[in-house]
C-alpha positions in Angstrom: 20.3 -5.0 5.3 17.3 -4.3 3.1 15.2 -1.3 4.0 11.5 -1.3 4.8 9.1 0.3 2.3 5.9 2.2 3.1 3.5 2.6 0.2 0.8 5.3 0.5 -2.4 4.9 -1.6 -6.0 5.8 -1.4 -9.3 4.1 -2.1 -13.0 5.2 -2.4 -14.1 3.0 0.5 -12.7 0.9 3.3 -14.1 -2.4 2.1 -12.2 -2.2 -1.2 -9.0 -1.1 0.6 -9.3 -4.0 3.0 -9.9 -6.5 0.2 -7.0 -5.3 -1.8 -4.8 -5.1 1.3 -5.7 -8.7 2.3 -4.7 -10.0 -1.2 -1.4 -8.2 -1.0 -0.7 -9.7 2.5 -1.8 -13.2 1.3 0.6 -12.9 -1.7 3.4 -11.9 0.7 3.9 -8.6 -1.1 3.0 -6.8 2.2 3.4 -7.6 5.8 0.5 -5.3 6.8 -1.9 -2.8 5.4 -3.5 -0.1 7.6 -6.7 1.3 6.3 -7.6 4.7 7.7 -11.2 5.9 6.9 -12.5 9.4 7.0 -10.1 11.3 4.7 -11.4 14.2 2.6 -9.5 15.0 -0.5 -9.2 18.0 -2.9 -7.4 17.1 -6.1 -7.0 18.0 -9.7 -8.4 15.5 -12.2 -8.8 16.0 -15.9 -8.7 19.8 -15.8 -11.1 20.2 -12.8 -10.7 20.6 -9.1 -12.6 17.8 -7.4 -13.5 17.0 -3.8 -14.2 13.5 -2.4 -14.2 11.2 0.6 -11.6 8.5 0.5 -9.7 6.1 2.8 -5.9 6.0 3.1 -4.1 2.6 2.9 -0.6 2.4 4.3 1.2 -0.7 3.0 4.2 -2.0 4.9 6.7 -4.0 2.7 10.3 -4.3 1.7 12.2 -2.1 -0.8 13.0 -5.0 -3.2 9.3 -5.7 -3.6 8.5 -2.1 -4.7 8.0 -2.8 -8.4 6.0 -6.1 -7.9 3.9 -4.4 -5.2 3.2 -1.4 -7.4 2.2 -3.6 -10.3 -0.1 -5.8 -8.1 -1.7 -2.7 -6.5 -2.4 -1.2 -10.0 -3.9 -4.5 -11.2 -6.2 -4.7 -8.2 -7.0 -1.0 -7.8 -10.4 0.3 -9.1 -9.1 3.8 -9.8 -8.2 4.7 -13.4 -5.0 6.3 -12.0 -4.3 5.2 -8.5 -1.9 7.2 -6.4 1.0 4.9 -5.4 3.8 6.6 -3.4 6.7 4.4 -2.5 8.6 5.7 0.5 11.7 3.9 1.8 11.7 4.2 5.5 14.1 3.7 8.4 12.5 1.0 10.6 13.8 -0.3 13.9 15.5 -3.7 13.8 12.5 -5.6 15.2 10.0 -4.0 12.8 12.3 -4.5 9.8 12.9 -8.2 10.7 9.1 -8.8 11.0 8.5 -7.1 7.6 11.3 -9.1 5.9 10.0 -12.4 7.5 6.4 -11.8 6.4 7.2 -10.7 2.8 9.9 -13.2 1.9 9.4 -16.6 0.4 6.9 -18.7 2.3 8.4 -21.0 4.9 9.2 -24.5 3.7 
């Protein structure tokens, strides 16, 4: 059976993350997007060490949608180079069934 996929990404603010997340759910590329505010980041960018406040978005999907989800996320993301980490995960049967049901073809 197909595995669940967890995608980790960050945004500058919660409203943007929620808007992008809602579009991914509406397009059935994700079953759920959790937005976690209050993250502080230290990162290398164009030769400098930067600090900033961001929010984390955890996107729950299915493995076979990884490429389409990544492309949709890049197209909607305001960052020049968004972080998109695709992590196949071992979900329990009920969680996996819910994710598969919510990310498949729409019911007829």
